[in-house]
Every structure is written in structure tokens, then in C-alpha cells.
C-alpha positions as CSV (number, residue, x, y, z in Angstrom):
1,Q,0.1,0.1,0.0
2,V,1.4,3.4,-1.0
3,P,1.1,5.9,1.6
4,I,-0.8,8.9,0.3
5,L,-1.7,11.8,2.6
6,E,-3.7,14.7,2.1
7,S,-3.8,18.0,4.0
8,G,-5.1,21.6,4.0
9,G,-8.8,21.1,4.2
10,G,-10.9,23.2,6.5
11,S,-14.0,25.5,6.9
12,V,-14.2,28.7,4.8
13,Q,-16.9,31.2,3.8
14,A,-18.1,31.3,0.2
15,G,-15.7,33.3,-2.0
16,G,-12.8,32.1,0.2
17,S,-9.7,30.0,-0.8
18,L,-8.0,27.1,0.3
19,R,-4.9,25.1,-0.8
20,L,-4.9,21.3,-0.6
21,S,-1.6,19.4,-0.5
22,C,-0.9,15.7,-1.1
23,T,2.4,13.9,-0.3
24,A,3.0,10.4,-1.8
25,S,6.0,9.0,-0.1
26,G,7.4,5.7,-1.4
27,L,6.0,6.3,-4.7
28,A,8.1,6.8,-7.9
29,F,6.2,10.1,-8.2
30,D,7.2,11.3,-11.7
31,V,5.8,8.4,-13.4
32,Y,2.4,8.8,-12.0
33,D,-0.6,10.9,-13.2
34,M,-2.2,12.5,-10.1
35,G,-5.8,13.5,-9.6
36,W,-8.0,15.2,-7.1
37,F,-11.5,13.9,-6.5
38,R,-14.3,14.7,-4.1
39,Q,-17.3,13.0,-2.6
40,A,-20.1,14.8,-0.9
41,P,-22.5,12.8,1.4
42,G,-25.0,11.0,-0.7
43,K,-23.2,11.7,-4.0
44,E,-20.9,9.6,-6.2
45,R,-17.1,10.4,-6.2
46,E,-16.4,13.2,-8.7
47,G,-13.3,13.7,-10.5
48,V,-12.0,17.5,-9.9
49,S,-8.8,17.8,-11.6
50,C,-5.8,15.8,-12.9
51,I,-2.2,16.4,-14.0
52,S,0.2,14.2,-15.9
53,S,3.4,12.8,-14.6
54,T,5.5,15.6,-16.0
55,A,2.9,18.4,-15.3
56,G,2.8,18.8,-19.2
57,Q,-1.1,18.4,-19.2
58,T,-3.9,19.2,-16.8
59,A,-7.7,18.8,-16.8
60,Y,-10.5,20.1,-14.8
61,S,-14.3,19.5,-14.4
62,D,-16.4,22.0,-15.7
63,S,-17.8,22.7,-12.3
64,V,-14.3,23.9,-11.1
65,K,-12.7,25.3,-14.3
66,G,-11.3,28.8,-13.8
67,R,-11.5,28.6,-9.9
68,F,-9.2,25.7,-9.1
69,T,-5.5,25.1,-10.2
70,I,-3.6,21.9,-9.9
71,S,0.1,21.7,-9.8
72,R,2.8,19.3,-8.7
73,D,6.4,19.4,-7.4
74,N,8.0,16.2,-8.6
75,A,11.3,16.8,-6.7
76,N,9.4,16.7,-3.5
77,N,6.6,14.3,-4.3
78,M,4.0,16.8,-3.7
79,L,0.6,17.7,-5.3
80,Y,-1.4,20.7,-4.8
81,L,-4.9,22.0,-5.5
82,Q,-5.4,25.9,-5.1
83,M,-9.1,26.4,-4.8
84,N,-10.5,30.0,-5.1
85,T,-13.9,31.4,-5.1
86,L,-15.1,28.5,-3.3
87,K,-18.8,27.8,-3.4
88,P,-21.1,25.8,-0.9
89,E,-21.4,23.2,-3.6
90,D,-17.7,22.5,-3.3
91,T,-18.3,21.0,0.1
92,A,-17.0,17.5,0.2
93,M,-14.3,15.0,1.2
94,Y,-11.4,15.7,-1.2
95,Y,-9.2,12.7,-2.1
96,C,-5.8,12.5,-3.9
97,A,-5.1,9.5,-6.1
98,A,-2.3,8.4,-8.3
99,R,-2.3,6.5,-11.6
100,L,0.7,4.9,-13.2
101,R,1.7,6.3,-16.5
102,M,2.2,3.3,-18.7
103,T,2.9,5.1,-21.9
104,I,3.7,8.6,-23.2
105,S,0.5,8.7,-25.1
106,Q,-1.7,7.6,-22.1
107,P,-4.5,10.1,-22.0
108,L,-5.4,11.9,-18.7
109,T,-8.6,11.0,-17.3
110,L,-11.0,12.0,-14.4
111,R,-12.4,8.5,-14.1
112,A,-11.9,7.4,-10.4
113,E,-11.6,3.6,-11.3
114,S,-8.5,4.4,-13.6
115,Y,-6.6,5.4,-10.5
116,N,-4.6,2.9,-8.6
117,H,-3.8,4.5,-5.2
118,W,-5.8,6.7,-2.8
119,G,-5.3,8.8,0.1
120,Q,-7.8,8.9,3.2
121,G,-9.2,12.4,2.2
122,T,-9.3,15.8,3.6
123,Q,-12.7,17.7,4.4
124,V,-13.6,20.9,2.9
125,T,-16.6,22.8,4.1
126,V,-17.9,26.1,2.5
127,S,-20.5,28.0,4.2
128,S,-22.9,30.5,2.6
């Protein structure tokens, strides 16, 4: 089991910002695509954003595009999600996940079932 640990969650008012961090120790980090997912109570897990192993490509769900920014620091095995202009509907448990990049041409995906390793999550609560 690859240890993946998220941090940075919390409670903010609508319009505020949070920065989530994820560390993946013991992982050959630079050969993994990384993703952020979220799950609200009673809802399915949703792909929020993902980034390719070398950070050359990123993808976002329509619900966060223009407000969230994903980034990574391969030298330190770190993944980040800068979340701005937060809305109450962003309230969820946020998960970091890793997907091994098998080929150079492997497309990025926000499908949760494609990811191999998962963290325990960090809670984000946005109040109106």
C-alpha cells in the first residue's frame, strides 16, 4: 500500500480560498499521473482535476474550471490544488489519487476507477 496523505482542508466562507496538499512517499512520483477527486454525502465520487506525470497536461471538471488550479512538485513528491472563489457546492471530502503512466500517449482521465492508489481524504466545508 502506497501511503498518500492529503492536508489543507478546512472550513471557509463562500468566496474564500484553500490550498490542498498531497504527499506520496514511497512512490516513484514522476511516473504517476495525479488527480484530485471529491465526494459529498449521498453523492458519487467526482473527478475534480488531474495532472500528467511531467505536469505537461492538466484537466478540470466543468464545475471547477477557472476557479481551481492543480500543480505538482516532482522533486518533493507533492501535489497541490489551489481552490479559489469557493462555493457551498464545493463542500466534500477531497481525495488525492495516483495513476501509473504506462505510455507517453496515455490520456489523462478523471475517471476514478482508473486510479490505483488513494489517500484517506481531507474535508472541505464551504458555508454561505
